[in-house]
C-alpha positions in Angstrom: 91.6 -148.6 160.3 89.8 -150.9 162.7 87.5 -150.2 165.6 90.4 -151.3 167.9 92.6 -148.7 166.3 89.9 -146.1 167.0 89.5 -147.2 170.7 93.2 -147.0 171.3 93.6 -143.5 169.7 90.3 -142.2 171.3 91.5 -143.1 174.8 94.6 -141.1 174.3 92.9 -138.1 172.8 90.2 -138.0 175.5 92.8 -138.1 178.2 94.4 -134.9 176.8 91.2 -132.8 176.3 91.2 -129.4 177.8 88.2 -128.1 179.9 85.7 -126.7 177.5 86.4 -129.3 174.8 83.5 -130.8 172.8 84.2 -133.8 170.5 81.8 -135.5 168.2 82.4 -138.7 166.3 79.7 -138.8 163.5 78.8 -141.3 160.9 78.9 -139.4 157.6 75.5 -140.4 156.1 72.9 -138.7 154.0 70.3 -139.5 156.7 70.2 -137.1 159.6 70.6 -137.4 162.3 73.4 -140.0 162.0 74.8 -142.4 164.6 77.3 -140.6 166.8 79.2 -140.4 170.1 80.0 -137.1 171.7 82.0 -135.8 174.6 82.1 -132.7 176.8 85.1 -132.0 179.0 84.3 -129.8 182.0 86.5 -128.8 185.0 85.1 -131.7 186.9 84.2 -134.5 184.5 84.1 -135.9 181.0 80.6 -136.7 179.9 80.1 -139.1 177.0 76.9 -139.7 175.0 75.9 -142.3 172.4 72.9 -141.5 170.3 69.5 -142.9 171.4 67.3 -144.8 168.9 64.5 -142.3 169.3 66.6 -139.8 167.2 67.3 -142.2 164.3 65.5 -143.5 161.3 64.3 -147.1 161.8 67.1 -148.7 159.6 69.8 -147.0 161.7 68.5 -148.0 165.2 70.2 -150.4 167.5 66.8 -152.1 168.2 66.0 -154.2 171.2 69.0 -156.5 171.0 71.4 -153.6 170.3 70.1 -151.6 173.2 70.6 -154.6 175.5 74.2 -154.7 174.4 74.6 -150.9 175.0 73.1 -151.2 178.4 75.3 -154.2 179.3 78.4 -152.1 178.3 77.6 -149.7 181.1 75.8 -146.9 179.3 73.0 -145.2 181.2 69.7 -144.8 179.4 68.3 -141.4 178.5 66.6 -139.6 181.3 65.3 -136.1 182.0 68.8 -134.6 181.9 70.2 -136.6 179.0 68.7 -137.1 175.5 71.0 -140.0 174.7 72.7 -142.9 176.3 75.3 -141.4 178.7 78.1 -142.0 181.1 80.8 -139.8 182.7 84.3 -140.0 184.2 85.5 -137.7 187.0 88.4 -135.5 185.8 91.2 -136.3 185.9 90.8 -140.0 185.5 93.3 -142.8 185.2 94.4 -143.9 181.7 92.6 -147.2 182.2 89.3 -145.4 182.7 89.8 -143.5 179.4 90.4 -146.8 177.7 87.3 -148.3 179.2 85.3 -145.4 178.0 86.7 -145.6 174.5 86.0 -149.3 174.5 82.4 -148.6 175.5 82.0 -146.1 172.6 83.5 -148.5 170.1 81.4 -151.5 171.3 78.3 -149.4 171.4 78.7 -148.3 167.8 80.0 -151.7 166.5 78.1 -154.2 168.6 75.1 -152.2 169.6 74.4 -150.3 166.4 76.0 -152.9 164.1 78.5 -150.5 162.4 81.0 -152.9 160.9 83.9 -150.4 160.5 84.7 -146.9 161.4 85.3 -146.0 157.7 82.2 -143.8 157.5 83.0 -141.8 160.6 84.4 -138.3 160.9 85.0 -136.1 163.9 84.5 -132.5 164.9 86.2 -131.0 168.0 86.3 -127.5 169.4 86.8 -125.6 172.6 83.8 -123.6 173.6 85.9 -121.7 176.1 88.3 -120.5 173.5 85.9 -119.0 171.0 84.9 -122.5 169.6 88.5 -122.8 168.3 89.2 -126.1 166.4 90.8 -128.9 168.3 92.7 -131.3 166.1 92.8 -135.0 167.1 95.5 -136.4 164.8 95.9 -139.7 166.6 92.3 -140.5 166.0 92.9 -141.3 162.4 89.5 -140.1 161.3 88.9 -137.2 158.9 87.8 -133.9 160.2 84.1 -133.2 159.4 83.5 -130.7 156.7 
């Protein structure tokens, strides 16, 4: 699986999320916290976050050059309301916007943080409005976190 495969699948999965859905793509590493992207679907918008360097061990950080890449991709820096890089889409959004967001996530992890492949990533997804029931994202092609 390539990052392009993940971007294509992620765009489709994000477009189909119900209100109340929370999705996390997490690098499965012994170090915690790990690099991740996460999403929250509300009634009005889809908010996406990409981990900020301040939460990571030095060897996992994007650093100055990586953070410049992340900013150039359109991610907003952390602020008093967000602990991580963030962006959002109004809901519902056109398919092209979901693809743009998925591309931002992939490029942030790949080009900003230097993660060569998605092989070490897992996902977790649930609906907080339905008793935190599991949401399966089969198109994503990543293993469900254990």
